[in-house]
Structure formats: C-alpha cells, structure tokens
C-alpha positions as CSV (number, residue, x, y, z in Angstrom):
1,M,11.9,-28.0,-8.6
2,F,14.5,-25.7,-8.6
3,L,12.7,-22.5,-10.6
4,L,9.8,-23.4,-8.3
5,S,12.8,-22.6,-5.2
6,F,14.2,-20.1,-7.3
7,R,10.9,-18.0,-7.5
8,R,10.6,-18.4,-3.9
9,I,13.9,-16.9,-3.5
10,F,12.7,-13.7,-5.3
11,L,9.2,-13.4,-3.3
12,I,10.8,-13.8,-0.3
13,L,13.9,-11.6,-1.3
14,P,12.8,-8.3,-1.0
15,F,10.8,-8.3,2.0
16,A,14.1,-9.5,4.3
17,V,15.8,-6.5,2.1
18,V,12.4,-3.8,3.2
19,L,12.7,-5.8,7.2
20,I,17.2,-5.3,7.3
21,I,16.6,-2.1,6.2
22,G,13.8,-1.2,8.7
23,C,16.1,-2.7,11.7
24,A,19.4,-1.3,10.7
25,E,17.5,2.2,10.6
26,S,15.7,1.7,13.8
27,G,18.6,1.5,15.2
28,S,20.8,3.9,14.0
29,S,21.4,6.7,16.8
30,T,21.6,9.7,14.3
31,L,19.0,12.3,14.1
32,K,16.9,12.9,11.3
33,S,14.9,15.6,10.6
34,D,11.5,14.9,12.0
35,Q,12.9,13.1,14.7
36,G,11.8,14.4,18.0
37,M,9.0,16.0,16.7
38,A,5.6,14.3,18.7
39,P,3.1,13.6,16.3
40,L,-0.4,15.0,16.4
41,A,-3.0,13.1,18.5
42,S,-6.9,13.4,17.8
43,T,-8.8,13.3,20.6
44,T,-9.3,9.9,19.6
45,G,-5.7,8.7,19.6
46,A,-5.4,8.9,16.0
47,I,-2.0,9.9,15.1
48,T,-2.2,12.7,12.1
49,P,1.2,13.4,10.4
50,P,3.3,16.9,10.5
51,L,2.6,18.7,7.3
52,S,5.8,19.2,7.1
53,V,7.1,15.6,6.1
54,T,5.3,14.7,2.7
55,A,6.7,12.6,-0.3
56,T,6.4,13.6,-3.6
57,S,3.7,11.9,-6.0
58,P,4.9,9.8,-8.9
59,S,4.0,9.9,-12.8
60,S,2.6,8.0,-13.8
61,S,4.7,5.6,-14.8
62,E,6.9,5.7,-11.8
63,C,7.5,3.4,-8.4
64,D,9.1,4.7,-6.0
65,E,9.9,1.2,-4.0
66,S,11.0,3.6,-0.1
67,L,6.6,3.3,0.2
68,W,7.2,-0.3,1.1
69,N,8.8,1.0,4.5
70,H,5.5,2.9,4.5
71,V,2.9,-0.4,4.5
72,Y,1.6,-1.9,7.6
73,N,2.5,-5.0,8.2
74,P,4.7,-5.8,4.9
75,Q,4.7,-10.1,5.7
76,R,1.4,-10.3,5.0
77,L,2.0,-9.1,1.5
78,H,3.4,-11.6,-1.8
79,R,4.9,-9.5,-4.6
80,I,3.2,-11.6,-7.8
81,E,4.5,-8.2,-10.1
82,N,6.2,-5.0,-9.2
83,C,4.8,-1.9,-10.9
84,K,1.9,-3.2,-12.3
85,T,-0.9,-0.5,-14.3
86,V,-4.6,-1.7,-14.6
87,T,-7.6,0.4,-15.6
88,G,-11.4,0.1,-14.3
89,T,-14.2,1.5,-12.9
90,V,-13.9,2.4,-9.4
91,A,-16.5,-0.1,-6.9
92,A,-16.3,1.3,-3.1
93,V,-13.8,3.4,-1.0
94,K,-13.6,3.3,2.6
95,K,-11.1,4.2,5.1
96,E,-9.2,1.8,6.8
97,A,-7.9,1.8,11.0
98,D,-4.7,1.2,9.6
99,G,-4.6,5.2,7.9
100,D,-4.9,3.2,4.2
101,Y,-7.8,3.6,1.8
102,H,-9.5,-0.2,0.6
103,I,-11.0,0.5,-2.5
104,R,-12.6,-1.9,-4.4
105,L,-11.9,-1.8,-8.5
106,T,-14.3,-3.4,-11.3
107,L,-11.1,-4.2,-13.6
108,D,-11.2,-4.0,-17.5
109,S,-12.0,-7.5,-18.9
110,Q,-8.2,-8.0,-20.3
111,Y,-7.2,-7.6,-16.6
112,S,-9.7,-9.9,-15.2
113,G,-6.9,-13.0,-14.4
114,M,-5.5,-10.9,-11.7
115,L,-8.3,-11.9,-9.9
116,N,-8.8,-14.9,-7.5
117,Q,-11.7,-16.9,-5.9
118,K,-10.8,-14.6,-2.5
119,N,-11.8,-12.1,-4.8
120,V,-14.4,-13.1,-6.3
121,D,-15.8,-14.2,-2.7
122,G,-14.7,-11.3,-0.3
123,Q,-14.4,-8.3,-2.4
124,H,-17.4,-9.0,-4.6
125,G,-14.6,-9.8,-7.5
126,D,-12.8,-6.3,-7.5
127,L,-9.3,-6.0,-7.9
128,V,-8.2,-4.2,-3.8
129,L,-6.8,-1.0,-4.3
130,E,-4.8,-0.3,-0.5
131,P,-3.4,3.6,-0.4
132,V,-0.9,3.6,2.4
133,C,-0.9,6.7,5.4
134,Q,-3.9,8.7,4.0
135,N,-6.2,8.6,7.0
136,N,-6.1,9.4,10.4
137,I,-4.7,5.8,12.4
138,T,-6.5,4.5,14.7
139,Q,-5.2,1.2,15.1
140,E,-2.5,1.1,17.7
141,D,-0.3,-1.3,15.9
142,A,-0.2,0.6,13.0
143,K,0.9,3.4,13.9
144,D,4.7,3.4,13.2
145,A,4.6,2.4,9.5
146,C,2.7,5.9,8.8
147,R,4.4,8.4,11.8
148,G,5.4,11.1,10.2
149,F,5.0,10.4,6.7
150,T,2.0,11.7,4.2
151,Y,1.4,10.3,0.8
152,P,-0.2,12.6,-1.1
153,I,-2.2,10.7,-3.8
154,L,-5.3,11.3,-5.7
155,T,-8.8,9.5,-3.7
156,P,-11.0,8.6,-6.3
157,K,-14.6,7.9,-5.5
158,A,-17.2,5.2,-6.5
159,G,-18.2,5.6,-9.9
160,D,-14.8,7.3,-11.1
161,R,-12.7,5.6,-14.6
162,V,-9.2,5.0,-13.0
163,K,-6.0,3.8,-14.4
164,V,-3.5,2.6,-11.2
165,L,-0.1,1.7,-10.8
166,G,0.9,-0.2,-7.4
167,D,2.8,-3.6,-6.2
168,Y,0.7,-6.4,-7.3
169,V,0.3,-8.6,-4.4
170,L,-1.7,-11.8,-2.8
171,D,-2.4,-10.5,1.1
172,A,-2.1,-13.6,2.8
173,E,-4.3,-13.3,5.4
174,H,-7.5,-11.9,3.4
175,G,-6.5,-14.6,0.4
176,W,-7.1,-11.8,-2.3
177,N,-5.0,-10.3,-4.8
178,E,-4.1,-5.8,-4.3
179,L,-2.5,-3.0,-5.8
180,H,-0.1,-2.1,-2.9
181,P,1.2,0.3,-2.1
182,I,-0.4,2.3,-4.6
183,Y,2.3,4.8,-6.9
184,S,-0.2,7.3,-8.7
185,I,-3.5,6.9,-9.5
186,E,-5.5,8.8,-12.2
187,R,-8.9,9.8,-13.5
188,E,-9.2,8.7,-17.2
C-alpha cells in the first residue's frame, strides 16, 4: 500500500513542478526577449510563432524537459516512463487543432506491451505520438502553449520506419497510451 502511494507521488510530482514553474513565470514582471512581440495571425485566427524563437532539436538520446512547458493541457497526461525510445512503422499522420501532430505508430513487437485496450480499440492497435507545436493552432484554448515557440523535428510519412524518443504517458482524457511530448524522430 505504501509503495502504491509512493508511486502516485512520483507520478504527480512532475506535473506539480511544471504547474508551479509555469505560474511563477507568468507572474514575473521581468521582460523576456520574446515578450511584447505580437504573434503572427493568419486569416483563420491561427497563431504562427515568430521564427526567431526556436528550440534546438536534441540528439536521439536527449530528453528536454522544457518541452513540457509547451504541452497543451499537460495535467491530462500521466507519466508512465520518462525518456522512452521505441521503433516501428508510421501508420498515419494528421494535424491537430492544438498545433500538435497525431501520429499512429505500429510498434515493433518488442514494444507491444506498451499498448492498452484503448490503443487497440481507438487507435487501430497503434501507439500515439504527439510532437508539440508543429502546426498552426486553431484551437483557441491551446494557443498559449505554443505562443512564440517552435521545435524542429522530423515529420514522418505513413510507411516510414522510425526510431522515436519521448515520454511514455497515459492520456487520461482519451484513455490510450502515447509518447508525448516527442523529443526526436529519426528515419531508420
């Protein structure tokens, strides 16, 4: 019983830290270099972040915790394992209104234990990959997560064999498992 409570604390603790840091930063009166710059808006109301604020894409073995600052609605994601690498074949790629890609990855057999029943029923038996801040954002409540931020990452096509690094999470809103955010994608 104590071990279960201890695990819950470690699952909740990273979200609490991100929330506290985010609140502290939003209340800061220090002017950052990208503050005061109006984001570019298209005629559809989508935000296009300024090109001058770009994170460096990590190598295939690095995880950048700061990406959690750009995950829309992060409290819905429950970490199972940080910095997880998987391989497989891309089944489908689509743009989401929150600026992320929704990529379905057919996992290589050694990773099949990462799937749950919702992955089987709702995602054709695939693992969901969510690279953040990759597209125009049309979902109003998701715009702040990517405002002034871009993250260069490979966008694979259906049929590509890839190696992916990301945090292995349960999306509590949908019930399926994902890698979210994605730190790197490499074609094999």
